[in-house]
N, C-alpha and C positions, 0 to 999 in steps of 0.2 A: 720333392722328396727324394732321398736318399735312402734306399733300402739296404740295410746294414746286414740282414738277413741273407737277402738275395744276393747280395756279392759277395761277401765275404765267407759265406758258410756255401753258395752253388745252390741255392734253392730254385734260383732261376739261371739257365743256359742262355749265351747269347742267340743260340738258335731259336729259342723260345717264341722269341716275339714274330720274326721271319715266318714262323710255322703259321701266323694267324693273317700275313699280307701287311700288319703294322697300320691297318685301318680301324680308328676308333670302333667304328661299328662291330667289328670282328673280333675286338681285343675283349680277354677276360678282365674282370677288374684289377687283379695284381698287375698288370701290363698295361696299363691305359697310359704309365708317363713314355711308353716306349712308340706311341703312335707317331706317323708321319703327318696327318692331318692335324693332328693337335686342337678336335673340335673341344671348347673350353668346360671343363667341370665347373660348374657354379655354386657359389656359396650366397645362399639368400639369407641374410639376417630377417628374418621373417617377423621379429619383434624385436623392441630394444627394452624393454622390459626383463627384469629377472630379480630371482629372488635371493641372490648372493652380492656381495660386494668385493667383487675380485681385483687384486690392485694392479692387474695387470691388462685388465678389460680394454681391447682396442675399440669396445663400441661405446665405451664411456655409458654403459647401462644401468638402470635404478629400476627399484621396484615402484614403478607408479605407470599408469596409462598414458601413452602418447597417440596424440590426435591422428597422427598424419601416415598411420601405417596403412598399406596396401590394403584394399577390402578382399573379402574373399572372391570374388568374382573379377577382379583384377589380378587376384593371385593366379587363377584359373586360365586367366588369358596369358599370363607370364609362361605357366606350365606350359601351355601348349603350342606356347611360341619356340621355347627350348625344346621340346622333343621333335616337333620340324623341323628344327635348325641341327638337330643330331648331338644335341648334348649329352654327352654319356651317363654322368651323375649331377644328381641335384642334391645339395648338403643344407639341410634345416638348419639355421644356426641362428643366434640372437645376441643380444639377449639370451632368455632363456627359451627356446623356439617352443618348448611343451606347455610354456603358461598359454600362448595362442591357443585361443579357443577353438578354432577353426583348422587346426595344425595337421590334426590326423584325416581330415576330409580332403586337405589339399594334398596331404602326403600321398594319399591313397590314389587319388585322382593323377598323381605324377607316375606311380607304378603302374597303373593301367593305361598310362600312354607310353609306357618302355622305359620311363628313367629309373635309374638305378637308385631309391632313396635312401639316404644317409642323415644320422642326426649327429649333431656335436652339442652335448648336454651337459650339465653338471652333475645328471644322474640322480639327483636329491627327489624327481618327482615320479621315478619309476617304481611304481607298485606293481604286485602279480597282475593283477588287472591291464595295467596299460602296458605291461612287455608283452601280454599275449596279443593285447590289441595291436602293438607295432607289428608283432610278426603277423597277423591277420593281415594286414594291409599292404605287406609285401615290402617292408623294412630290410635295407641290404645288411646294414651296418649300422652300430650304435657306439660313437665315440664318446668315453665318460672323461672328465676332466680331473685329475688327479695331482695335486702338487707335492705329494709327500705323505708322509704318516702323519696319524690324528692331530697332532700337537699342530705341525708348521703347517699342513693345509689347512685346516679351521681358521688360524690365523690369515695367511695369506685370501683365503675365499670370505672372512669377515664374517663368518655367521658359527656361532658353535654348534656342533652335531652335524656340520656338512659331510665331513670323511666317513661317517658311519652311514649315513643314508645313500652316500655315493656307492660304497661298497655293498649297500643292500640292493641298489639298483643293478649294480653288475650281476648280483647273484639272481637277482629276478629275470634278469635279461638271458642268463646261460639258462635258468630253468624252463625259458619259455623257447629257449632253441635257437634264440636270436644272436646271431656274430656280434660279438662286443669289444670293445677293446678300450686302451686307456690313452690319455694325452696328458703329457707332462710339459710345462715350460720352465727350461733351466734361466736361473739366476743365481746371485750368489745367495741368497737365502737360502735354496733347498738344493743346489747343485750336490750336499751332502747326502741326499737323499735318493738319486741315482739306485745305486744297489739296494735299497730299501725298494724301490719300485719293483725290481725284476722279482725280489723275494715273494711281492704280493702276486705280479704275474704268474710265477710258479704256484703258491699256494693256493691261488683262486682258479687258477687252471685258463687264464685270460688267454685268446689266442693271438692278441696283438697289442701292440704299445708304439707309441709316436712320440719322440722327444722334439721337442719344439725350441730352438734357439728363439733368445727374447728379440721380439720388434718393437722399435721404440714408436709405438703407434697409440694414440687414446692414453689411457692411465697408465700405459706402459712407457710412454715418453718418458712419465717422472723416474723411472727405473734406470735409465742411461746408466749412470753411475752405478747401478747394481749387476749390469752385465759382467760377465767372465771377461778376465784379461785371457789374450789369445794362448797363454801358456797353460791357465786354466780350461779354457777349452778344450786344449789338444787332449789334456787329462781327463776331461768327462768322455770325450769321443771314445778315446781309447779302452775305457773301462765297459763302455755300450758296447765296444767291439768284443772286447773279453766275456762279458758277462752271454752276449748274444751266442758268442760261439761255445762256452761251457754248456748252455743249455742245448744246443745243436749235438754235441758230443755226448751227452747224456742221455740223448733220446726223448728231449722233452721240447722240440723245435718250436719256436714262435716266431711270427712276422716282426720284426724289430725294425723302423725307420726312424731316421730324425728330418727335421723339417726346417725350413727357412734359413739354410745355411748349406750351398752348394759347394762350399769349400770341403765338404765332408766327402765327397765322391775324391776327387784327387788326392784326398790324405789318404782314403783307406786303400787305394791302387797304389801310392808311395809303400804304404806300409806293406802291404802284399810283395812288392819288389823286395822290401829289403830282407823279406821273410823266405826269398826264393820260391813264393807260393805260384805253383803250375798253372794258378788261373788267372793270373793278374793280367793278360793280355785279353780275355775273354772279358774280364772288369772292365777293362778300357773301351771296350767295344759296346759294352752296355751303356756307359757314361756318356759316349759320344749318341748313342739313341737316344739317351734322356734328355740330351741339348741342354741342361741347367734351367735356369730360373725360367718360369714360363708366365710370368704376371703379363696380363692383356694379350697373351694368346693361347696358352693351354687351362689358366686359370683364371675365372671373372667372379667378381662380386656384385650382387643386386642390395642396395640397404631396404631397410623397411619399408621409406619412403620412396622407393624407385629408382635411386640414383644408381649409377653403374658407373663400377671402379675398376680399376685393373686388378686389384686383388683384394683381400677383404681387410688387409691393415692400412691399405694405402688410400685415404679420403680425402686427401690433399686435393685430388683433381678428379671431378666428374665428367665422364663422357655423354650424359644425357639422361634422360628418364623414361621410364617403361611406359608410363602414364600418358607420354607423347609420342614415342616411337618404341617399334618393339626391340626386344634386347639384340636380336639377331642382326637388324640392321644398322643400331649403335655400333655394337662388336665389330661390323666389316667395315665400317666408315671412316676411310683412311682419310679422308679431307681433316679430321684433326689432327693436328701436326703431332702432338704425343703420341695419340694412337699409333698413326703412321711409324713413328720412331720406334715403338715398344715391338712393332712387329718385326722389326730387324736390328734390335737394341743393342748389338755388337757392336754396330757400325759407330755408334755415339759415347761408348764407355770413353771414360778418361783416365789418366795417369796410369798407375801400376797395373790396373786392371787392363789397360787398353795393350800394354805388352805383355801380360800374360800368357805363357803356353796353354794353358787351360780355358781359356776364354770360348771356347767351341764347347767343352762339357761344362761349363758355369753360367755363361752367358752374363758374367758380371754379378752374378748376386742378387741382392735385393734393393731395390731402386727406394723404398720407402726410406731403409735404416739409411742409405746415402744422403737423400735428400734431410733426413732430420738431424743428422749428424754435422755435414757440411753447408748445408744450404743448398745444396746443388744435385738435381735429379742424376746427372752422368758421371758424378764422383764416384770412387771407389767405394764399395761398401766396407766401412770399418769392422765388421765382424769379420773379415777374411783372415786366418789365422795363419796362413800360410806363408813361409819366409821366403824372400827375395830370392835364393837359392831354390828353392823347390816350385817357384813359378818362371825360373829361367832368367832372372833378372841378375846382372853383375853389381849393377850399383843400386842403392836405393832412389826411388823415386817418389817425392812430396805426392801425401794423398789427394791435394786439391789441382796437380798440374794439368794443362790440356794436353 
């Protein structure tokens, strides 16, 4: 994640992470990305079932029962292991996690063991009563997906009325005094909706919004041709920065982040340099602390059937199953060659990424996109939109060179 509001508007200073010693257990949630020890935030796709039909679903969820999901007891064993291991956050995702009948029991158990409980949901099932219950069990945050205004969102989500129900879910969370934010996945079909999303954030007084760059995974693999061009991406990122700063200047600051493209960090820094912003060097220090893409290190995923992955989008390579070994054991087992390489991925990145001066603050960006596009885990991320000049190359380097 790249904290646009943190970096560009100065809501976090370079000294803030240092004040907490940069250890996962000591850091508040908004500073976790700057941790030295990088205990993984875990996404648990606790069910594959979903009541919507989203075009970009990495889990390829469907509205039917799947027989191989972890049981309640297996889920609790998993949660206990994550808590003992020191994972700071457990994010319940899906499918639609709120469809799972025992999800509140599991989430409450996680909160009791000290994990920060987060839900990633389409929001359509969050009634007033459910919002209150989520608050009561200790939920820290609810992220609700919204992919544009009503017509665009409903078309993208495949179910009429999804937009209105999501907005109602947001309002119910706010009424229950539960922190809630928006999640927006950018592609050609909705890039024009970014400004409208900011309007909704302001109108509904939503505290947080995350803009996700498209990842070619699951049903999202069919949208590769719908990904933005590099120039289009630059324009969207500039718009996100501008709208974030506008809110900040008008005394309505929001937490704004971009996700799944670590080129955004150097891009913000380079823009600040051009603007002679006195905070530019401080921003560079924060980017160095962030260390870029954290798949296999600071973020991990457990599927509905117990398989362990480097992140929630990259399901080509399982490292084991929690039904056979605890997650903590799987995560630290570097006898698996890919897991070992992910722990120090900058050594293995190829092509222009290997020669990029921002490698230490990007870590080569997203391996799932590189593999989907080039068929090579260690190839450059095709979604990097920085020019050769911006990354310190004099001559163009082919994307798949060693």
